[in-house]
N, C-alpha and C positions, 0 to 999 in steps of 0.2 A: 501535641507529639512532635518530636523533634523532627527535622528532616536529616536524613541519614546525608552526611556529608561526603561528596564526591570530588573536593577541590585537590585531593591527593591522589587521585587516578591522571594515569598519562597516556598516549597513545599504547604503550606496551601492555596495561589494564584491561583494554577494551575487548569487552568476554560477549560470546554468543548470547548469555543467559542475563545481560544485565538488563533492568528494563527500568523505565521511570514512570511513575504514577504521579499525575498530576490533577488532583482532585483537593477542594478548600474542605471538604467535610473530613475529619482527623479520624473519626471511628471507622468511616468505611477502609481509608488510606492502612490502618493497623489491622483490621481484619483482613484486606488484600494482602500486605504485606505478611503478616501469618501465612495466611495459605501459601502464596507464591513460594514462599521461604522452604516450605514443606515439600514442593515437588520440586526443587533447584533451581529456582530463579533468585537472582541477586538483586534485591529491590530498593531500589533509591525511591524518595518522597518529595515533592515540593505541593505548594498550597495557592502559589500563583502565577499567574499567565508571564510577567516580568522574569522570574527564577526560570520557570518553565524552558524560556527561549535563551536564557545566558547557558544554560547547561546542554541544551540541544545542540547549540552552535560548537559546541566543544566535541560534537559526533563520540561521546563517550558511552554511548549505551545502546541497545542493539534494538529497543522498541520502546515507543510512548503509547502509555493508556491514558487517554485526555477527558476531563470532562469540559463541556465546553459551556457549563455554566460557572464560570471563574468571578471572583468579585471587583478584578479591576482589566480583564482583559475579555475580548468574546473569542471564545473556541474554537469558531470558523477560520476569526482572522489569525489566528494561533496557529494554523495549520498552514495556512498560506505562508506564515512568516518562516516558519519551523522550513519548510521545502524549499524555501529560497537559499537556504544554505547548505542542507542536507538533507539525504534521502531518507532517513531512518523511517519506519513505518510506523505509523499512526493507527492505534486503533480508540475508538469514539466509545467511552461510556457514559452517557446521559441519563439523565430523567426524562428529556425530551425527546421520544421516541414515537412520534408522529411520522407519515411517509415524506411530508416537504422538508423536516431535518434530517432525514435520514441521507435522502438525494442531494443535499446540499453538502452534505460532509462527505461522503462519496465522491462529489464532482469536484471539490476542492483537494481532493487525493487522499483522502483518509484511505487505509487498506480494509479497515472494516467498521462498523456500526454493532455495536451493544444497548440496548436500552435496557434502564435499572427499572425495577430489581433485575438481575440476572442471575442466574445458576453459577455457580463458583466453575464446577466443573464445563460450564459449555463455554465460560470465559476461559480457562488451559485449555480448553480444545482449538480455539479459535486463534491463540496466542501462540499454541504449536505450529497452526497451518501456515498463519502469518509468518514463523520462524522460517519453518521449510522452505517457503517460496522467496523468502530475502536472505537469509543467510548464507554465508558463503559456503557452507557446505550442501547448498540445495541441488536436490538432483533433478532437476531441471538446468538450473546451471552448470552442473558437472558433464552434462551431454554433449555441448557443444561449445568451443571456444568463441568462433568468428563466425561467420558468414555474410554471404550478400545475396539478394533476391531482388532483381529487378534494380533499385538504383537505392535499395535500402542496404543497409551496413549495421549491421548487430554486433555489437559486443556484448559479448555475456559477461564476462568475468566483472565489467566496471558497469553495467546494465547501460551501454549507451545506445541508442540507435541514433543513427544518421541519413538521412533522405538526400543524396548528392552532397551538398558544402551544409546544409542545414541540420543541426543537431534539436532531436526532440525532446521536449523537457515532459518526461514522464514518470507515473508513482509507480512503485516495485511491482503492483498488480498490473497496470497497463502495460509495462514494458515484458510481463511476463505474458499477458495474453496477446499483445501484438508479436513475440516472438514464435509463440504457438500457433498462432495464424499463419503469418510468412512460411511456417514450415510447411504449409499444408493450405497454398492457394488455390480458390477456386473449389476447394474441399466441403462441404456442409459439417460443420461441426456443431454436434447438438448441445444443446442447453446443460444436460447433464454431462457431458464429457467434459466442457469447460470448468463446471463447478467442481468435479472430481479430480480434475489432472490441473489445473491452473488455479484456481481458488485452493484446491487442498481440503475440502469439507464435504460432509454429505451432503444430497442432493435433496432439495425441498423446494417443489414446483411454485409455492408461492412466494417466493424469496427472491427478490427483484437486484438484490445488489449486482448481479451479474450485468444484468439491466443497465444499471446507472454505469456501471464501468467503461461496457462496452460505449454508451453514448457518448463519454467522456473523450475516450480514445478515436471513436469515430469525427469527433468535432476537430481535435488536432490532427486527424489526417488530411481532414478538408481546407486546413490552412496553409498546408504544404503548396507551395510554387512548383507549379506544371505536375503535381502529381492528379491524375485521372479515375483514381480507382476508388474504391469504398468497401468499408464493410456491409455488408448487404444483409438482412435480415431474410431469414427463410420461414416462411410462415408455418407453423407446426412442425419445424425442425431443429433451427438453429441460428447460424450465423455464417457469414463464408466471405472471406476476404476477396474480391476480386480485383487485380492488376492489369492496369492499362499499361503499359512497358509504353516509354516516352523517351525518346534519345534527349539525353541531360548534358548539355556542355557544359555546367557548371558555373559558369557564368553569375 
């Protein structure tokens, strides 16, 4: 199967429906290409991690479907490398579906993780959810351009968060979670509310993806200088962002 050439694309051609499939399974790539194209996606495929890294750095696609079992590159390392340069959402599609791999993938910044074999309709639904919460027309991003809570400055349009002069490095999902919680300090937000409103997908009690995103976000907040707050787990209820306002001199 030939890789679809995207060298001719320029910044003017970036579209919210362009998706890059990174998988060395040629037959699967062909099947996904046919299916997604029928549902309005513009599909590009590559079969090596190195090629995926080259294309992702150009920031010409809106989403990446990534197999972590590539012949030349660790998919986990590839997620880290991609997010060094761009914040393109990544959905992992992998035969390695055990809990440890899921946790590692999500902690490294993947926006979702789907184990093979998977339903094509489920993949389409998850892609839609990721696109809605990361795309330029996302409803959550239209709600408020920017706001300040305590020492946090949130720029919705650029998906940037600063604490004082410190810029947080956040995945798309982490940004949406933090923004949602910052707008509701000291309010207990149920897991179901966060899954449906932030992750934009049906709530499944046994799905631990939300918990992994919260864990990763919590660790990043704990590393902030002079921040004494935390994301607290409220047993049998959900999560709450507790802010402890402190004077910040910007030094």
